[in-house]
N, C-alpha and C positions, 0 to 999 in steps of 0.2 A: 173789563174784558171777560168775556164768557167762554169757558172751555167745557167740552165734553170729554169726561175721563172714564176709563174703565180698566178693569183688571180680572184675570181669571187664573185661579191657582188650583192645581190638580195634585192630589195626594194618593198614595197607597197606604192603607192602614193595616198594620200587623196585628194589633190587638187594641182593646178599647183604650183610648188616650184623650188628652185634652189639648186644644190649641188655642192661643190667644193671638189674634191678628190685628194688625194695625194697617189697614187699607182705606178706611174711610177718610174723605177729605175733611178737614177742620171746618167748623161753622162758627164764624165770628163777626165782628163789625166790618172787617177788611176782606172777609171771604165768606160768601153767602151761599148756602146750598139751595138751589132752585128746585131741584128734583133729584131723587136718587132711589136706588133699589139694591137689595142684596138677596141673592138666590143661592140656596145651598142644596146640592143634590148628593145623596137622598136627604130628605127632611131629617134634621137631628135637633137635639137640644142646644139652644143658643142663648146667650145673654150679651146685650149691648150695653156698654158703659163708658163713661169718661171720668178722667182724674182732673182734680182741681188744678194741679200744676201742669203747664204745657198745652192744654186744650186738645190733646190727642183723643181720638175716639177708637175704642177697642170692641171687638167681638170675641166672646169666649165660646168654644164649640166643644161639645162632648160627643165623640165619634160614635159611641155605643158599639153596635155590632157591625157597623158599615166597614167594608173592605176597601171601597174606593170612594173618595170624596172630591167634589168639585165646588169651588166657591167663586161666585161671580158678583162683582160690584160694578155699578154704573152710576154716574152722577153728572148733572150739569151745574157748574160752579161759577159764580160771578166773583171776580177777583179784583180788588183795587191796588194798584201799584203806583208808588210815588217816587219821582226822582228828586232828591233833596240835596242841598248845599252840604258838603261834608268837610271839604278842606278848610283849614284855618280855624278850626274849633280848639278851644283850649283843652288839655288833658284834664280828666275828671279824677280827683284824688280818690283813694279807696275810702277815705273818711266821709266824702260826700256823694259816693256812688249809690244809686238807687239799690235798696236792699234786695229787690227781686233779681238783680243781675249778679249779686255776689256768689251764688252757687256756681256760677259759669266762669269763676276765676280759678277753681280749684282743679288739680289734677283728677282724671277719672280713668276708668278701666283701659280705654282705648287711646286716650289723650294724656300721656305722661309728661306734662308740661314741666314737671320737676326735673325730670331726666334730660330735657331738651333746653334747659335754661341757659347754659353757656353757649350753645349754638345760636340761639335766638338773640341774646344780647350782643354777641359778636357780630352778627349779620345786621341786625336792625336796631340795636340799642341807641345809636347815634341819631336816629331820625326822631325829631321832636314832635312833629304833628301826628297825632294818633291815627288819622285817616291814611296819611301818606305811609305811616308804618305797616298798616294792613295791606295797603296796595302793594308795597314792596314784598310782603310775605306771600301775597297771591301770585306775584310775578315770579318770585323765586321758586315756588313749588311748581308753576307751570313750566319753568325753564329746566328744572333739575330732576323732575320726577316724570317718567314715561307712563302714559296711559296705556295699559295692556290688559285686555279682557282675560279673565282666568288666571291672572298672575298672582292673586293673594286669595285669603279664605277668611272665614269668620273669626279667626284668631289674630289676625294681622293688626297690629297697633300702629300708632303714629311714629314710634321709635323704630319699629321694623321698617316702615316706609322709608325713612331717613337712611337706613342701611341698604336697603335693596334697591332704592330709586325707582320702584315700579309700583303700579297700583291701579285701582279703579276708582270711581268717584267717591265711594265710601272712605277710602284711604287718603285721597286728596283732602276731603273735608276734615278728617281726624288730624291730619298733619297741620292744617290751617288753624284748627282750633287750639292745638297743642302749642304752636309757635306764638299765637296771639296771647294765650293765657300766660305764657312764660314771660312776656313783656308787659303784664299787668292790664291786658285789654280783655274784658269778659267776651267769651265766644261760646256759641252753642251749635248744635247739630240740627240740620234741616233734612227731612226726607219728604218726597213728594212726586207728583206726576210732573212731567216736563215736556212742554211743547217743542217740536223740532228735534227731539233727541233720537239719534240714529245709532244702533237700532233701538227701538222703543223699550223702555224698561223704567223701573222705579229709579229716581235720581236723588243724589245726596250732595249737599254743598254746606256752607257754614254761614253763620250770621255773627256780626260783632256789634257790641253795644258802643256806639259813638255818638257824642253830642245829644245824649239823652234818648236815643232811639236805636232799634235794631236795623242794621243794614246787612244786605245779602252779598256774599262773594262766592265766586265759582271758579276755582283754579283750573278745572278741566277745560273751561271755555267751550263746552259742547252745546250749550243752550242759551237763549236769551234770558236774562234775569226777570223780565217781565212776562215770561211764559212758565212760570212755576205754580203749582197748585199744592198748598202745604197739606201734608198728611201728618207727620210727626215733628215734635220738637223735644230736644233733650240734651243731656250732657255730652252723650255720644250715641253710637248705634245701639247700645244696650238699652237705652230709654226709648228707642224708635224703631225697634226691629219690625220688619213687615210680619214675620211669623216667629212665635215662640212656641215650641213644641215640647210637650211633656208626655213622654210615652213613645210607642213604636209607630211613628208616622214618617214617611218619606216623600219629599216633594218630587214630582215627576216633570211638572211643566208649569211655567209662568208666562202669561201674555199680558202686556200693558199697552195702553193706548191713550193718547191726549191729543185732541184736535180742537180747532176753533168751532164753536157753536155757529149755526147758520147765521149769516148777516153781519158778522164780526170782521173788522178791518184791523190787521195787526202790523205794528211797526216795532221791529226788534230793537231791544236796548241790551247792548252788550257791556259788561263791566269795563273791559279794557279800552272801550271807546269813550268812556266818560271823562270829562276833565274837571277834576275837583268835586264831583258829585258822586252820590251813592243812591243805591235802589233800596227802598224800604218796602217790605210786604205788609206792613202793619200800620203805617201813619195815615192812610187814607180810609175813608168809609165808602162801602159800596153804595152806588147810586142805583136804587131799586126801580127806576123808571125803565120801560121797555125800549 
């Protein structure tokens, strides 16, 4: 499925500073960049780079003497999404777990799985099937946490969300990750562009390592799971922040868009409608034919 994604970030600069942005769509075997452009006004010093872990693509900006800064990104992305059988798989022991998934078992800054262990085991510990356990976590968050724009900030953690029972997509994702890790299921943070998200914005959800592959879950239920375009992957939002600012820079406006490319037909796949199946954003290969 091909999507046209774009974002526009506007800043006021108080003094020479550095920004590291993570707004580029990832480029891999399951998500192919067909065309993209990055425009920065005024022209300033930039460096684009990727890290080995996670596949995220970053751009580092040196503001220099600029007082106002506008960053515009646009891309056409071909995404492969696969619905796979998930229910009925045997739990993977930690001893046999793919070593690449092990870092996503540990507590992290926003996902304090160690502090939520008793809650997680009390609520979900009796569920034997790993997939059913994650589905139960997803349902519990959706039923017990209110989605409320502007209700949290960049310091809000999964533990805070359990207490406040309110949050945005970032908080729903962090809580899902923390509860999954607490019951020994590797879970990681996903940030991206999302088709049919209202109002349009960057979106966050979580992925769990089940039956040897990563499957995506979204407790907000705001978008179809096959309408996601990956930007960042990490332990939590600290690894996949849209913007990390070092200096005197203030964001004034963000505009995000994700729409179907011309000629595409879309059939929505929502997680809560699946019966024993999961959605993987990694297991398929993009077909490069027009």
